[in-house]
N, CA and C atoms of all chains as a GROMACS GRO file, in nm:
protein
  630
    1MET      N    1  11.237  11.427   9.977
    1MET     CA    2  11.156  11.311   9.945
    1MET      C    3  11.178  11.199  10.048
    2TYR      N    4  11.304  11.170  10.079
    2TYR     CA    5  11.332  11.068  10.180
    2TYR      C    6  11.326  11.130  10.317
    3ILE      N    7  11.244  11.074  10.404
    3ILE     CA    8  11.236  11.123  10.541
    3ILE      C    9  11.320  11.030  10.626
    4SER      N   10  11.400  11.086  10.717
    4SER     CA   11  11.491  11.000  10.792
    4SER      C   12  11.437  10.958  10.927
    5ASN      N   13  11.331  11.025  10.975
    5ASN     CA   14  11.277  10.997  11.106
    5ASN      C   15  11.146  10.922  11.090
    6TRP      N   16  11.130  10.805  11.159
    6TRP     CA   17  11.009  10.724  11.140
    6TRP      C   18  10.883  10.799  11.180
    7ASP      N   19  10.886  10.866  11.297
    7ASP     CA   20  10.765  10.932  11.346
    7ASP      C   21  10.718  11.040  11.250
    8GLU      N   22  10.816  11.112  11.194
    8GLU     CA   23  10.779  11.214  11.095
    8GLU      C   24  10.716  11.150  10.974
    9PHE      N   25  10.775  11.038  10.929
    9PHE     CA   26  10.723  10.969  10.811
    9PHE      C   27  10.580  10.923  10.835
   10GLN      N   28  10.558  10.864  10.953
   10GLN     CA   29  10.423  10.814  10.984
   10GLN      C   30  10.323  10.927  10.984
   11LYS      N   31  10.361  11.040  11.048
   11LYS     CA   32  10.269  11.154  11.054
   11LYS      C   33  10.238  11.205  10.914
   12ALA      N   34  10.344  11.222  10.833
   12ALA     CA   35  10.325  11.274  10.698
   12ALA      C   36  10.239  11.179  10.614
   13ALA      N   37  10.259  11.047  10.631
   13ALA     CA   38  10.182  10.950  10.553
   13ALA      C   39  10.034  10.959  10.588
   14GLU      N   40  10.006  10.968  10.720
   14GLU     CA   41   9.865  10.972  10.760
   14GLU      C   42   9.800  11.103  10.718
   15GLU      N   43   9.878  11.212  10.723
   15GLU     CA   44   9.824  11.341  10.678
   15GLU      C   45   9.792  11.336  10.531
   16LEU      N   46   9.887  11.283  10.450
   16LEU     CA   47   9.869  11.275  10.306
   16LEU      C   48   9.746  11.192  10.274
   17TYR      N   49   9.727  11.083  10.349
   17TYR     CA   50   9.612  11.000  10.323
   17TYR      C   51   9.482  11.072  10.356
   18THR      N   52   9.485  11.147  10.467
   18THR     CA   53   9.362  11.218  10.506
   18THR      C   54   9.326  11.326  10.405
   19THR      N   55   9.425  11.390  10.344
   19THR     CA   56   9.393  11.495  10.248
   19THR      C   57   9.343  11.439  10.115
   20SER      N   58   9.400  11.328  10.067
   20SER     CA   59   9.348  11.275   9.940
   20SER      C   60   9.332  11.123   9.946
   21PRO      N   61   9.227  11.074  10.013
   21PRO     CA   62   9.211  10.930  10.030
   21PRO      C   63   9.182  10.855   9.901
   22GLU      N   64   9.130  10.924   9.801
   22GLU     CA   65   9.092  10.852   9.680
   22GLU      C   66   9.209  10.824   9.589
   23THR      N   67   9.316  10.904   9.599
   23THR     CA   68   9.426  10.884   9.504
   23THR      C   69   9.557  10.842   9.571
   24THR      N   70   9.556  10.831   9.704
   24THR     CA   71   9.683  10.797   9.770
   24THR      C   72   9.704  10.648   9.769
   25ARG      N   73   9.829  10.607   9.741
   25ARG     CA   74   9.863  10.466   9.748
   25ARG      C   75   9.991  10.449   9.830
   26TYR      N   76  10.001  10.331   9.887
   26TYR     CA   77  10.110  10.299   9.979
   26TYR      C   78  10.184  10.180   9.921
   27VAL      N   79  10.314  10.200   9.894
   27VAL     CA   80  10.394  10.096   9.830
   27VAL      C   81  10.507  10.056   9.924
   28SER      N   82  10.532   9.927   9.937
   28SER     CA   83  10.647   9.886  10.016
   28SER      C   84  10.729   9.788   9.935
   29GLY      N   85  10.861   9.799   9.946
   29GLY     CA   86  10.947   9.708   9.872
   29GLY      C   87  11.052   9.654   9.967
   30PHE      N   88  11.085   9.527   9.951
   30PHE     CA   89  11.183   9.466  10.041
   30PHE      C   90  11.286   9.390   9.961
   31ARG      N   91  11.415   9.420   9.989
   31ARG     CA   92  11.523   9.346   9.924
   31ARG      C   93  11.591   9.260  10.029
   32HIS      N   94  11.575   9.132  10.016
   32HIS     CA   95  11.632   9.041  10.117
   32HIS      C   96  11.784   9.042  10.109
   33VAL      N   97  11.838   9.050   9.986
   33VAL     CA   98  11.983   9.046   9.964
   33VAL      C   99  12.053   9.160  10.039
   34ASP      N  100  11.996   9.282  10.025
   34ASP     CA  101  12.058   9.398  10.090
   34ASP      C  102  12.006   9.420  10.230
   35GLY      N  103  11.901   9.348  10.269
   35GLY     CA  104  11.840   9.370  10.399
   35GLY      C  105  11.782   9.509  10.411
   36GLU      N  106  11.708   9.553  10.310
   36GLU     CA  107  11.657   9.689  10.310
   36GLU      C  108  11.506   9.692  10.288
   37LEU      N  109  11.437   9.779  10.366
   37LEU     CA  110  11.293   9.797  10.350
   37LEU      C  111  11.269   9.940  10.305
   38ILE      N  112  11.196   9.956  10.195
   38ILE     CA  113  11.169  10.090  10.142
   38ILE      C  114  11.019  10.113  10.141
   39LEU      N  115  10.974  10.226  10.194
   39LEU     CA  116  10.832  10.258  10.194
   39LEU      C  117  10.806  10.385  10.116
   40LYS      N  118  10.694  10.388  10.045
   40LYS     CA  119  10.660  10.508   9.967
   40LYS      C  120  10.512  10.534   9.980
   41VAL      N  121  10.474  10.660  10.007
   41VAL     CA  122  10.334  10.697  10.008
   41VAL      C  123  10.319  10.813   9.911
   42THR      N  124  10.226  10.802   9.815
   42THR     CA  125  10.214  10.907   9.716
   42THR      C  126  10.069  10.926   9.674
   43ASP      N  127  10.036  11.051   9.636
   43ASP     CA  128   9.904  11.075   9.578
   43ASP      C  129   9.922  11.130   9.438
   44ASP      N  130  10.033  11.093   9.375
   44ASP     CA  131  10.067  11.135   9.240
   44ASP      C  132  10.098  11.282   9.230
   45ARG      N  133  10.098  11.354   9.341
   45ARG     CA  134  10.144  11.493   9.341
   45ARG      C  135  10.258  11.508   9.439
   46THR      N  136  10.239  11.449   9.557
   46THR     CA  137  10.343  11.453   9.660
   46THR      C  138  10.393  11.312   9.683
   47ILE      N  139  10.521  11.301   9.710
   47ILE     CA  140  10.577  11.168   9.740
   47ILE      C  141  10.655  11.178   9.870
   48ILE      N  142  10.637  11.080   9.958
   48ILE     CA  143  10.726  11.072  10.074
   48ILE      C  144  10.777  10.930  10.082
   49LYS      N  145  10.906  10.918  10.112
   49LYS     CA  146  10.966  10.785  10.116
   49LYS      C  147  11.046  10.767  10.244
   50TYR      N  148  11.063  10.639  10.279
   50TYR     CA  149  11.142  10.604  10.398
   50TYR      C  150  11.219  10.478  10.367
   51LYS      N  151  11.346  10.478  10.408
   51LYS     CA  152  11.431  10.361  10.381
   51LYS      C  153  11.491  10.316  10.513
   52THR      N  154  11.500  10.186  10.536
   52THR     CA  155  11.561  10.140  10.660
   52THR      C  156  11.622  10.003  10.643
   53ASN      N  157  11.720   9.972  10.731
   53ASN     CA  158  11.772   9.836  10.734
   53ASN      C  159  11.770   9.784  10.878
   54GLN      N  160  11.690   9.847  10.964
   54GLN     CA  161  11.685   9.810  11.104
   54GLN      C  162  11.569   9.717  11.135
   55ALA      N  163  11.598   9.611  11.210
   55ALA     CA  164  11.491   9.517  11.246
   55ALA      C  165  11.390   9.582  11.338
   56SER      N  166  11.434   9.684  11.414
   56SER     CA  167  11.342   9.748  11.509
   56SER      C  168  11.230   9.822  11.438
   57ASP      N  169  11.249   9.853  11.308
   57ASP     CA  170  11.144   9.924  11.236
   57ASP      C  171  11.034   9.832  11.186
   58LEU      N  172  11.057   9.700  11.197
   58LEU     CA  173  10.956   9.606  11.146
   58LEU      C  174  10.823   9.621  11.218
   59ARG      N  175  10.832   9.636  11.353
   59ARG     CA  176  10.708   9.646  11.429
   59ARG      C  177  10.636   9.775  11.393
   60LYS      N  178  10.713   9.883  11.376
   60LYS     CA  179  10.652  10.010  11.338
   60LYS      C  180  10.588   9.998  11.200
   61PHE      N  181  10.654   9.924  11.111
   61PHE     CA  182  10.603   9.902  10.977
   61PHE      C  183  10.468   9.829  10.982
   62THR      N  184  10.460   9.725  11.066
   62THR     CA  185  10.335   9.651  11.078
   62THR      C  186  10.224   9.741  11.133
   63ASN      N  187  10.259   9.824  11.233
   63ASN     CA  188  10.159   9.916  11.288
   63ASN      C  189  10.111  10.016  11.184
   64LEU      N  190  10.206  10.066  11.105
   64LEU     CA  191  10.169  10.162  11.002
   64LEU      C  192  10.078  10.097  10.898
   65ASN      N  193  10.107   9.970  10.864
   65ASN     CA  194  10.021   9.896  10.770
   65ASN      C  195   9.879   9.893  10.821
   66LEU      N  196   9.866   9.857  10.950
   66LEU     CA  197   9.734   9.846  11.011
   66LEU      C  198   9.664   9.980  11.005
   67SER      N  199   9.738  10.085  11.041
   67SER     CA  200   9.679  10.219  11.046
   67SER      C  201   9.633  10.264  10.906
   68LEU      N  202   9.721  10.247  10.806
   68LEU     CA  203   9.686  10.293  10.672
   68LEU      C  204   9.574  10.210  10.610
   69MET      N  205   9.577  10.078  10.633
   69MET     CA  206   9.470   9.995  10.576
   69MET      C  207   9.336  10.031  10.637
   70SER      N  208   9.335  10.059  10.769
   70SER     CA  209   9.209  10.097  10.832
   70SER      C  210   9.159  10.227  10.773
   71LYS      N  211   9.253  10.320  10.744
   71LYS     CA  212   9.211  10.446  10.684
   71LYS      C  213   9.154  10.423  10.546
   72MET      N  214   9.220  10.333  10.471
   72MET     CA  215   9.174  10.306  10.335
   72MET      C  216   9.034  10.251  10.335
   73GLN      N  217   9.007  10.166  10.435
   73GLN     CA  218   8.875  10.105  10.438
   73GLN      C  219   8.776  10.196  10.510
   74ASN      N  220   8.828  10.306  10.567
   74ASN     CA  221   8.742  10.399  10.638
   74ASN      C  222   8.685  10.332  10.763
   75LYS      N  223   8.766  10.243  10.821
   75LYS     CA  224   8.719  10.169  10.937
   75LYS      C  225   8.778  10.230  11.062
   76PRO      N  226   8.699  10.245  11.168
   76PRO     CA  227   8.756  10.300  11.291
   76PRO      C  228   8.852  10.199  11.352
   77MET      N  229   8.969  10.246  11.394
   77MET     CA  230   9.069  10.154  11.448
   77MET      C  231   9.050  10.137  11.596
   78GLU      N  232   9.056  10.011  11.644
   78GLU     CA  233   9.047   9.990  11.788
   78GLU      C  234   9.185  10.009  11.846
   79GLY      N  235   9.195  10.062  11.968
   79GLY     CA  236   9.326  10.089  12.026
   79GLY      C  237   9.396   9.963  12.070
   80LYS      N  238   9.456   9.891  11.976
   80LYS     CA  239   9.525   9.767  12.013
   80LYS      C  240   9.670   9.798  12.036
   81LYS      N  241   9.723   9.768  12.155
   81LYS     CA  242   9.866   9.794  12.175
   81LYS      C  243   9.933   9.679  12.248
   82MET      N  244   9.830   8.911   8.560
   82MET     CA  245   9.800   8.946   8.700
   82MET      C  246   9.706   8.840   8.755
   83LYS      N  247   9.751   8.774   8.858
   83LYS     CA  248   9.667   8.667   8.914
   83LYS      C  249   9.581   8.723   9.028
   84GLU      N  250   9.451   8.704   9.019
   84GLU     CA  251   9.362   8.752   9.124
   84GLU      C  252   9.336   8.637   9.221
   85LEU      N  253   9.368   8.660   9.352
   85LEU     CA  254   9.349   8.555   9.451
   85LEU      C  255   9.261   8.605   9.563
   86ASP      N  256   9.215   8.513   9.649
   86ASP     CA  257   9.144   8.559   9.768
   86ASP      C  258   9.248   8.591   9.875
   87PRO      N  259   9.212   8.670   9.976
   87PRO     CA  260   9.313   8.721  10.070
   87PRO      C  261   9.403   8.615  10.132
   88THR      N  262   9.348   8.500  10.169
   88THR     CA  263   9.431   8.398  10.234
   88THR      C  264   9.534   8.342  10.136
   89ALA      N  265   9.487   8.306  10.015
   89ALA     CA  266   9.578   8.252   9.915
   89ALA      C  267   9.683   8.356   9.878
   90PHE      N  268   9.642   8.483   9.881
   90PHE     CA  269   9.736   8.590   9.849
   90PHE      C  270   9.852   8.592   9.949
   91THR      N  271   9.820   8.581  10.078
   91THR     CA  272   9.928   8.586  10.178
   91THR      C  273  10.019   8.464  10.166
   92VAL      N  274   9.962   8.350  10.131
   92VAL     CA  275  10.044   8.230  10.112
   92VAL      C  276  10.142   8.251   9.996
   93GLU      N  277  10.088   8.301   9.886
   93GLU     CA  278  10.171   8.324   9.767
   93GLU      C  279  10.276   8.432   9.794
   94LEU      N  280  10.238   8.533   9.872
   94LEU     CA  281  10.332   8.640   9.908
   94LEU      C  282  10.447   8.583   9.988
   95GLY      N  283  10.416   8.489  10.080
   95GLY     CA  284  10.522   8.423  10.155
   95GLY      C  285  10.618   8.351  10.062
   96ARG      N  286  10.562   8.287   9.960
   96ARG     CA  287  10.650   8.218   9.863
   96ARG      C  288  10.738   8.317   9.789
   97PHE      N  289  10.684   8.433   9.756
   97PHE     CA  290  10.764   8.537   9.690
   97PHE      C  291  10.883   8.575   9.776
   98TYR      N  292  10.857   8.602   9.906
   98TYR     CA  293  10.965   8.642   9.995
   98TYR      C  294  11.071   8.533  10.004
   99GLU      N  295  11.024   8.410  10.007
   99GLU     CA  296  11.117   8.297  10.014
   99GLU      C  297  11.207   8.295   9.892
  100LYS      N  298  11.145   8.310   9.772
  100LYS     CA  299  11.223   8.306   9.649
  100LYS      C  300  11.318   8.425   9.640
  101SER      N  301  11.282   8.537   9.703
  101SER     CA  302  11.363   8.658   9.687
  101SER      C  303  11.486   8.657   9.775
  102ARG      N  304  11.511   8.549   9.849
  102ARG     CA  305  11.628   8.546   9.937
  102ARG      C  306  11.758   8.560   9.860
  103VAL      N  307  11.757   8.508   9.736
  103VAL     CA  308  11.881   8.511   9.658
  103VAL      C  309  11.896   8.644   9.588
  104ASN      N  310  11.788   8.694   9.529
  104ASN     CA  311  11.797   8.814   9.448
  104ASN      C  312  11.658   8.875   9.431
  105GLY      N  313  11.654   9.004   9.400
  105GLY     CA  314  11.527   9.065   9.361
  105GLY      C  315  11.454   9.134   9.473
  106THR      N  316  11.351   9.209   9.436
  106THR     CA  317  11.272   9.286   9.530
  106THR      C  318  11.128   9.238   9.528
  107VAL      N  319  11.067   9.228   9.649
  107VAL     CA  320  10.924   9.199   9.656
  107VAL      C  321  10.856   9.331   9.689
  108SER      N  322  10.759   9.368   9.605
  108SER     CA  323  10.696   9.497   9.623
  108SER      C  324  10.548   9.477   9.651
  109VAL      N  325  10.496   9.547   9.755
  109VAL     CA  326  10.354   9.534   9.791
  109VAL      C  327  10.290   9.672   9.784
  110THR      N  328  10.180   9.684   9.712
  110THR     CA  329  10.112   9.812   9.696
  110THR      C  330   9.971   9.802   9.749
  111MET      N  331   9.924   9.909   9.817
  111MET     CA  332   9.787   9.908   9.870
  111MET      C  333   9.718  10.038   9.834
  112LYS      N  334   9.592  10.025   9.792
  112LYS     CA  335   9.512  10.146   9.774
  112LYS      C  336   9.365  10.115   9.791
  113ARG      N  337   9.290  10.221   9.811
  113ARG     CA  338   9.147  10.206   9.837
  113ARG      C  339   9.073  10.179   9.707
  114MET      N  340   8.971  10.093   9.715
  114MET     CA  341   8.888  10.067   9.598
  114MET      C  342   8.778  10.172   9.594
  115THR      N  343   8.800  10.276   9.516
  115THR     CA  344   8.701  10.382   9.506
  115THR      C  345   8.587  10.336   9.415
  116GLU      N  346   8.482  10.420   9.410
  116GLU     CA  347   8.366  10.387   9.327
  116GLU      C  348   8.407  10.356   9.185
  117ARG      N  349   8.493  10.442   9.130
  117ARG     CA  350   8.530  10.429   8.990
  117ARG      C  351   8.602  10.298   8.963
  118ARG      N  352   8.697  10.265   9.056
  118ARG     CA  353   8.775  10.142   9.036
  118ARG      C  354   8.685  10.019   9.050
  119LEU      N  355   8.591  10.027   9.144
  119LEU     CA  356   8.501   9.914   9.163
  119LEU      C  357   8.415   9.893   9.039
  120TYR      N  358   8.372  10.004   8.983
  120TYR     CA  359   8.289   9.996   8.865
  120TYR      C  360   8.365   9.930   8.750
  121LYS      N  361   8.491   9.974   8.730
  121LYS     CA  362   8.573   9.916   8.624
  121LYS      C  363   8.598   9.768   8.649
  122ALA      N  364   8.628   9.734   8.776
  122ALA     CA  365   8.656   9.594   8.810
  122ALA      C  366   8.533   9.508   8.785
  123SER      N  367   8.416   9.562   8.816
  123SER     CA  368   8.296   9.481   8.798
  123SER      C  369   8.266   9.462   8.650
  124ARG      N  370   8.307   9.561   8.567
  124ARG     CA  371   8.286   9.545   8.422
  124ARG      C  372   8.376   9.433   8.369
  125VAL      N  373   8.501   9.430   8.419
  125VAL     CA  374   8.597   9.331   8.369
  125VAL      C  375   8.560   9.190   8.414
  126LYS      N  376   8.528   9.177   8.543
  126LYS     CA  377   8.506   9.043   8.598
  126LYS      C  378   8.362   8.998   8.589
  127LYS      N  379   8.275   9.080   8.543
  127LYS     CA  380   8.132   9.051   8.531
  127LYS      C  381   8.067   9.029   8.668
  128GLU      N  382   8.135   9.069   8.776
  128GLU     CA  383   8.070   9.061   8.907
  128GLU      C  384   8.134   9.166   8.997
  129ILE      N  385   8.055   9.209   9.096
  129ILE     CA  386   8.105   9.313   9.184
  129ILE      C  387   8.194   9.250   9.290
  130PRO      N  388   8.314   9.304   9.312
  130PRO     CA  389   8.402   9.249   9.414
  130PRO      C  390   8.336   9.252   9.553
  131LYS      N  391   8.378   9.160   9.640
  131LYS     CA  392   8.319   9.151   9.774
  131LYS      C  393   8.337   9.284   9.847
  132GLY      N  394   8.236   9.324   9.919
  132GLY     CA  395   8.248   9.448   9.994
  132GLY      C  396   8.218   9.570   9.910
  133GLY      N  397   8.202   9.551   9.780
  133GLY     CA  398   8.182   9.667   9.694
  133GLY      C  399   8.038   9.705   9.672
  134GLU      N  400   7.946   9.613   9.708
  134GLU     CA  401   7.805   9.640   9.676
  134GLU      C  402   7.757   9.765   9.747
  135ALA      N  403   7.801   9.782   9.872
  135ALA     CA  404   7.752   9.895   9.950
  135ALA      C  405   7.790  10.028   9.885
  136ILE      N  406   7.906  10.030   9.821
  136ILE     CA  407   7.952  10.156   9.763
  136ILE      C  408   7.886  10.183   9.629
  137LEU      N  409   7.866  10.077   9.551
  137LEU     CA  410   7.810  10.097   9.418
  137LEU      C  411   7.659  10.119   9.421
  138ASP      N  412   7.599  10.093   9.534
  138ASP     CA  413   7.455  10.111   9.547
  138ASP      C  414   7.421  10.257   9.528
  139LYS      N  415   7.345  10.287   9.422
  139LYS     CA  416   7.322  10.428   9.390
  139LYS      C  417   7.228  10.495   9.489
  140ASN      N  418   7.156  10.413   9.568
  140ASN     CA  419   7.060  10.474   9.659
  140ASN      C  420   7.123  10.518   9.789
  141ARG      N  421   7.252  10.487   9.808
  141ARG     CA  422   7.311  10.520   9.938
  141ARG      C  423   7.333  10.671   9.948
  142MET      N  424   7.322  10.718  10.072
  142MET     CA  425   7.347  10.860  10.094
  142MET      C  426   7.496  10.880  10.116
  143LYS      N  427   7.546  10.994  10.077
  143LYS     CA  428   7.690  11.015  10.088
  143LYS      C  429   7.727  11.050  10.231
  144ASP      N  430   7.741  10.948  10.314
  144ASP     CA  431   7.786  10.976  10.450
  144ASP      C  432   7.929  10.926  10.465
  145ASP      N  433   7.990  10.961  10.578
  145ASP     CA  434   8.130  10.928  10.594
  145ASP      C  435   8.152  10.791  10.654
  146ASP      N  436   8.044  10.716  10.683
  146ASP     CA  437   8.066  10.590  10.752
  146ASP      C  438   8.084  10.474  10.659
  147ILE      N  439   8.080  10.498  10.530
  147ILE     CA  440   8.088  10.386  10.436
  147ILE      C  441   8.227  10.325  10.440
  148GLU      N  442   8.232  10.191  10.433
  148GLU     CA  443   8.361  10.122  10.439
  148GLU      C  444   8.397  10.067  10.302
  149TYR      N  445   8.521  10.091  10.263
  149TYR     CA  446   8.565  10.053  10.128
  149TYR      C  447   8.648   9.926  10.130
  150PRO      N  448   8.643   9.846  10.022
  150PRO     CA  449   8.740   9.737  10.012
  150PRO      C  450   8.876   9.795   9.978
  151CYS      N  451   8.978   9.713   9.995
  151CYS     CA  452   9.114   9.758   9.973
  151CYS      C  453   9.180   9.668   9.870
  152LEU      N  454   9.249   9.729   9.773
  152LEU     CA  455   9.318   9.651   9.671
  152LEU      C  456   9.463   9.635   9.713
  153VAL      N  457   9.513   9.512   9.715
  153VAL     CA  458   9.652   9.489   9.749
  153VAL      C  459   9.717   9.413   9.635
  154ARG      N  460   9.832   9.462   9.589
  154ARG     CA  461   9.904   9.395   9.480
  154ARG      C  462  10.044   9.363   9.528
  155ALA      N  463  10.100   9.253   9.475
  155ALA     CA  464  10.238   9.220   9.507
  155ALA      C  465  10.307   9.175   9.379
  156THR      N  466  10.435   9.213   9.366
  156THR     CA  467  10.509   9.167   9.249
  156THR      C  468  10.645   9.114   9.293
  157TYR      N  469  10.692   9.015   9.220
  157TYR     CA  470  10.828   8.965   9.238
  157TYR      C  471  10.880   8.930   9.101
  158LYS      N  472  10.983   9.000   9.056
  158LYS     CA  473  11.038   8.981   8.921
  158LYS      C  474  10.925   8.994   8.821
  159ASP      N  475  10.887   8.887   8.752
  159ASP     CA  476  10.782   8.905   8.652
  159ASP      C  477  10.648   8.846   8.699
  160LYS      N  478  10.640   8.803   8.826
  160LYS     CA  479  10.515   8.744   8.874
  160LYS      C  480  10.434   8.851   8.946
  161LYS      N  481  10.304   8.855   8.916
  161LYS     CA  482  10.219   8.955   8.980
  161LYS      C  483  10.096   8.888   9.038
  162ILE      N  484  10.061   8.926   9.160
  162ILE     CA  485   9.937   8.875   9.220
  162ILE      C  486   9.862   8.992   9.281
  163SER      N  487   9.730   8.974   9.297
  163SER     CA  488   9.654   9.081   9.360
  163SER      C  489   9.537   9.021   9.436
  164THR      N  490   9.481   9.101   9.527
  164THR     CA  491   9.364   9.058   9.601
  164THR      C  492   9.282   9.180   9.640
  165ILE      N  493   9.154   9.158   9.669
  165ILE     CA  494   9.070   9.266   9.719
  165ILE      C  495   9.024   9.225   9.857
  166VAL      N  496   9.057   9.308   9.958
  166VAL     CA  497   9.022   9.277  10.096
  166VAL      C  498   8.895   9.353  10.132
  167ALA      N  499   8.789   9.279  10.164
  167ALA     CA  500   8.664   9.344  10.204
  167ALA      C  501   8.678   9.397  10.346
  168PRO      N  502   8.596   9.497  10.386
  168PRO     CA  503   8.611   9.555  10.520
  168PRO      C  504   8.601   9.452  10.632
  169ASN      N  505   8.516   9.349  10.616
  169ASN     CA  506   8.503   9.253  10.725
  169ASN      C  507   8.616   9.150  10.727
  170GLU      N  508   8.705   9.154  10.626
  170GLU     CA  509   8.815   9.058  10.625
  170GLU      C  510   8.945   9.122  10.671
  171LEU      N  511   8.938   9.249  10.710
  171LEU     CA  512   9.060   9.324  10.738
  171LEU      C  513   9.145   9.258  10.846
  172ASP      N  514   9.083   9.220  10.960
  172ASP     CA  515   9.162   9.165  11.072
  172ASP      C  516   9.233   9.036  11.031
  173LYS      N  517   9.159   8.950  10.963
  173LYS     CA  518   9.218   8.822  10.922
  173LYS      C  519   9.338   8.846  10.830
  174PHE      N  520   9.318   8.936  10.734
  174PHE     CA  521   9.425   8.964  10.640
  174PHE      C  522   9.544   9.026  10.710
  175GLN      N  523   9.519   9.121  10.803
  175GLN     CA  524   9.626   9.186  10.878
  175GLN      C  525   9.710   9.086  10.954
  176ASN      N  526   9.641   8.992  11.021
  176ASN     CA  527   9.714   8.891  11.098
  176ASN      C  528   9.803   8.807  11.009
  177ALA      N  529   9.746   8.759  10.898
  177ALA     CA  530   9.824   8.675  10.807
  177ALA      C  531   9.941   8.753  10.749
  178TYR      N  532   9.915   8.878  10.709
  178TYR     CA  533  10.019   8.960  10.648
  178TYR      C  534  10.133   8.987  10.746
  179SER      N  535  10.099   9.023  10.873
  179SER     CA  536  10.208   9.051  10.968
  179SER      C  537  10.285   8.925  11.003
  180THR      N  538  10.218   8.808  11.000
  180THR     CA  539  10.292   8.683  11.023
  180THR      C  540  10.396   8.662  10.914
  181VAL      N  541  10.354   8.685  10.789
  181VAL     CA  542  10.447   8.669  10.677
  181VAL      C  543  10.564   8.766  10.690
  182ILE      N  544  10.533   8.891  10.727
  182ILE     CA  545  10.637   8.993  10.742
  182ILE      C  546  10.739   8.950  10.846
  183ARG      N  547  10.690   8.910  10.962
  183ARG     CA  548  10.782   8.873  11.070
  183ARG      C  549  10.864   8.750  11.033
  184ALA      N  550  10.801   8.659  10.958
  184ALA     CA  551  10.872   8.536  10.924
  184ALA      C  552  10.983   8.558  10.823
  185TYR      N  553  10.959   8.643  10.723
  185TYR     CA  554  11.054   8.650  10.612
  185TYR      C  555  11.144   8.772  10.612
  186MET      N  556  11.105   8.880  10.682
  186MET     CA  557  11.191   8.998  10.672
  186MET      C  558  11.296   8.992  10.782
  187ASP      N  559  11.378   8.887  10.777
  187ASP     CA  560  11.472   8.867  10.888
  187ASP      C  561  11.613   8.913  10.856
  188SER      N  562  11.634   8.970  10.736
  188SER     CA  563  11.770   9.010  10.705
  188SER      C  564  11.800   9.151  10.749
  189LEU      N  565  11.704   9.216  10.820
  189LEU     CA  566  11.730   9.353  10.868
  189LEU      C  567  11.824   9.347  10.987
  190LYS      N  568  11.899   9.457  11.007
  190LYS     CA  569  12.001   9.457  11.114
  190LYS      C  570  11.937   9.466  11.251
  191LYS      N  571  11.993   9.391  11.345
  191LYS     CA  572  11.946   9.402  11.482
  191LYS      C  573  12.022   9.515  11.549
  192LYS      N  574  11.970   9.560  11.665
  192LYS     CA  575  12.033   9.671  11.736
  192LYS      C  576  12.169   9.629  11.789
  193GLU      N  577  12.266   9.722  11.779
  193GLU     CA  578  12.399   9.689  11.831
  193GLU      C  579  12.431   9.769  11.955
  194ARG      N  580  12.329   9.833  12.011
  194ARG     CA  581  12.357   9.928  12.120
  194ARG      C  582  12.417   9.860  12.242
  195THR      N  583  12.366   9.740  12.278
  195THR     CA  584  12.411   9.676  12.403
  195THR      C  585  12.561   9.653  12.401
  196ARG      N  586  12.613   9.612  12.282
  196ARG     CA  587  12.757   9.588  12.275
  196ARG      C  588  12.835   9.716  12.298
  197LYS      N  589  12.786   9.827  12.234
  197LYS     CA  590  12.856   9.956  12.249
  197LYS      C  591  12.853  10.000  12.393
  198LYS      N  592  12.733   9.983  12.459
  198LYS     CA  593  12.719  10.025  12.599
  198LYS      C  594  12.815   9.946  12.686
  199ALA      N  595  12.825   9.815  12.660
  199ALA     CA  596  12.916   9.731  12.740
  199ALA      C  597  13.059   9.778  12.721
  200LYS      N  598  13.093   9.812  12.596
  200LYS     CA  599  13.230   9.857  12.567
  200LYS      C  600  13.260   9.987  12.639
  201THR      N  601  13.167  10.087  12.628
  201THR     CA  602  13.192  10.217  12.691
  201THR      C  603  13.193  10.201  12.843
  202ALA      N  604  13.106  10.116  12.899
  202ALA     CA  605  13.105  10.094  13.043
  202ALA      C  606  13.237  10.033  13.086
  203ALA      N  607  13.286   9.937  13.010
  203ALA     CA  608  13.415   9.873  13.042
  203ALA      C  609  13.528   9.974  13.034
  204SER      N  610  13.529  10.057  12.928
  204SER     CA  611  13.639  10.154  12.914
  204SER      C  612  13.632  10.260  13.022
  205GLN      N  613  13.510  10.298  13.067
  205GLN     CA  614  13.496  10.396  13.174
  205GLN      C  615  13.548  10.339  13.305
  206GLN      N  616  13.518  10.212  13.327
  206GLN     CA  617  13.566  10.147  13.450
  206GLN      C  618  13.718  10.145  13.452
  207GLN      N  619  13.778  10.118  13.336
  207GLN     CA  620  13.924  10.114  13.328
  207GLN      C  621  13.983  10.251  13.357
  208LYS      N  622  13.919  10.357  13.305
  208LYS     CA  623  13.969  10.494  13.325
  208LYS      C  624  13.965  10.530  13.473
  209GLN      N  625  13.853  10.491  13.540
  209GLN     CA  626  13.838  10.524  13.681
  209GLN      C  627  13.947  10.457  13.764
  210GLN      N  628  13.978  10.333  13.726
  210GLN     CA  629  14.083  10.261  13.798
  210GLN      C  630  14.219  10.319  13.761
   0.00000   0.00000   0.00000
């Protein structure tokens, strides 16, 4: 359930979204006290989660947000880097 | 559950993160507003959410280019807020949301590699000498 590699998590999340866009949801939780960011993507059948306490993952998190939200809206993403 | 517009939502979300510095978790959930959810939402609120008209229009052909609104919810302890982001508001919302993230998620650990590299470089130099 917990994936330890960010790239794997991102790939799995986007795949899961592509297979069931109508039922997949993306949840993120942040605990300031522990300095921990937890991400979960689920379609109520499969769950994948990622946990981190690294500041370097913040930028990846923002990119993933952009990517998943664009998928949710079915909007083509412009290559912004 | 408080329904806000996207800008007010990001402001309130920033306040949640601020309050959570002492204790608690701020949780953000996102999902697509499908036909069924839009229909239910329009029944409850007596109006169709922004961006939803195109999807609920029964005359539309089922093509893949249709753009959906997105439902975003946030909770902190017992406070709940939500917003619906229309497809044309995505960029604005994304910018505001990432600003909030960068501003408040500062308790994550920074990289410690440079210190370790300096230590190993120093110890290697000592060994060579």
